[in-house]
N, C-alpha and C positions, 0 to 999 in steps of 0.2 A: 612516729606521731601521726595523728589524724590531720588531714587538711583542715584549715580554719573553718570552713562552712560546717563540717561535721562536728567540730567541737561545739559550735553554737547550738547545734541540734541536740547535743548530748548534755548540755548544761543542766537539764532538768532530770537527767537519769541518775539514779543512785551511783555513787562512786565505785561501789563494788562491782557494778556491771560494765564499767567502762573498759576494763581489761578484756572482757569478752568481746565487746564490739571492736576493739583494736585488732584482736585475732581474726574476727570476721572480715574486717577491712583488709588485713594482710593476705587472706586467702583470695578474696575477690579482686583486689587491686583497683577498686573503684567505689564510689559512694552509692549505696542502694537508694533507689528512689522510693520504693515501697517496702520499708523495713520489715513489716509484718510478714510479707511473702517469704523472706529469707529465714525468719524465725520459724515459720511453719515448715519450710524445707529442711530445717535442722532438727525438727522434733520427731523422734521415733514414736511409734505407737505404744511402746512400753511405758511412756509417760503421758501420752495424749491419745485417748481411745477414739475420740470422735473423728470422723473422716475429714471434717473441715479444719481440724486442729493439728493433725499429724501429717507427715510428708508423703504418704502413699499415693495420693492423687498427683502431687507434683512429680513424684518419681515416675509414675506412668507417663506423664507428659514429657518429662525430661528424657526418658528412655527413647521415646519416638523422635524427639528433636535431635538428640545426640547421634542416634543411628542415622538419621537423614544427613546430618552434617558430615559424618564420617564417610557415608556412601558417596556424597558429592566430592569430598576430598580425594577418595580413591579413584573415582571415575575420571577425574581430571589428571591425577598423578600417573595413572596407567591407561593411556588411551587405546592401547592395543591388546589389553588383557581381556579374557572372557569372563562371563558371568560367574562361573564357578570359582575362579581365582579371586574375584572381587568379593564374593560372598564369604569365602574363607578368611580373607584378610580383615573384613569387617568384624567377623566373629572373634578374631584374635585381638582386635583393638577394643571391642566393647564387651568382652565376656566379663562375668561377675568378678573373677579373681583379679583380672587386670585392673578393672575400675576400682576395686577395693584397695589394691596396693597403691594406686595413684592417689586415691583419697587420703590415705594415711600419710603419704609423702607430702601432700599439699597442706597437711595440718587440719584436715576436716574432722578427724577423729577427736581432736581436742575440743572442738566446738559443737559436736553433735550432742544433742540433749537426749539421753536415753537412761534406762535404769541400770546404773553402774554396779548395783549389787547383784545383777544377773551375770555371772561369769561367762555364761554361754554367749552372751551378746558381745562381750569384749573380743572374742575370737571369731566372731561371725563376719558376714560380708555386708552388714548394714551400712558401712561407711561408703562403699561403692554405690549403694542405693541412695544414700544421702547426697553423693556427688551428682547423681542423675536428677534428684529433686532440686538441687541448686541450679542445674542447667534449666530445669523447668521454670524456676523462679526468675532467672535472668531473662528467659524468653518472654515471660509475661511482663516483666518490668522494663526491659530495654528493647525488645523486638528481635526479629530473626537475625538481621545482619550483625548487630552488636553481639548477639549470642554466638554466632558463627565465628566472629573475630576472637571472642574470649576463649572459645573451645580450642581454636588453633594456637593461641598464644599461651594459654595456661595448661592445656591438657596434651594436645597432639605434639607440638614442637618440643617441650621439655621432657615429656614422659613416654611418648610412643615412638620408639626407634624402628621406623617402618622397614628399613633394610634388614634389620635383625629379625623382625617378625616374619619376613618372607620365608625364612628357613626354620621357624619355630614350629615344633610339633604340638598341636593343641588337642589332638584327639586322644585324650587320656583313656577313653574307653577301649580303643583299639590296642593301646599299649598294655592295659591291664588284662585284656582278653589274651593277648600274646603271652604274657607272663603266666596266666592261669593254664593255658594249653601246654606250655612248655613244662610246667611243674605238676601236671595232672590234677589241677584244682577245678572245682566247679564254681564258676562265677555267674552270679545273677544280680540283676538290679530290680529291687522290689519297692513298690509304692508303699511307704510307711504311713503317709497321711495325705489327705487331699481336702482342702477347705477353702472357703471364700475369704479373701482378705483385701480390703480396700476396693471392692468391686471386681476383683480378679481372682482366678483360681490359683491357689498356691499349692505346690507339690513338694513333698519331702520324700526323697528317694534314697534308699539304702543300698550300698554295695555289699553284697553277701558273698563270702567265700566259704565254700563247704557248709553252707547254712548258717554261718556266723556273721553278724553285722561288723563290718570293718570300718565303715565310715558312712556319712550321710550328707546329702546336699539339699538345699532348698532353693526353689526358683519358681517363676510364674509359668514355666512350661517344663514338661518332663525331660526334654532333651538337655536343657541347661542344668537342671537339677542333677541328672545322672552324670553329666560331665564334671560337675563340682564334686560329687561323691567319688567319682573315679580319680580325679586329681588328688583329693585328700587321701584316698587309698594308696595311690602310687607313692605319695610322700611318706605315709605311715609305714608301708611295707618296704620302703627303701629300694624301689624298683628303678 
């Protein structure tokens, strides 16, 4: 149930929407101060086209805030590790697939507002993007210190098992190249599309094996997009 103050705020909201706000509260674990920020963070561009109505701007902000919080966490956790190790660990913790999996576990998929008739979105990584947008909303609503505490309590501690991540292989491209070389296959990563979205350049990269498209990934830089495509190819090919 909602805490009493929130019930008073929701008395004027249609009953059919109260279950949605209950789920939002369950994900956040606190009362939103600026509710509209969070509704924007949960709105995908497939239903809200304007930049001030969908979550792409908040995703941009949340991506930077989350990356900074994780960098700070790793810097303090590993006082004797070098820059290369810290950078790789941060990549493992905030890569698109990891964040998408965490978002689904947190219940964010249930409350993300998107075009559910588009089957490609259901299997995409928009929920990890929504999680980043929520971090952006929390930052604007509650400030950096409370956002940092929330990230530690709701994302890092329950979902990011850092000791396990140390030994996790995330360079799916190298793994895929190794498979291709071993089996005499020609592996290439091809830019299928490049467009501006939310003020940022979005890339769609395809993993091509012997000239055939095996998988594709989308991200705001080519490196992340190709890693996503490689990971999906590794899973599809059973490598």
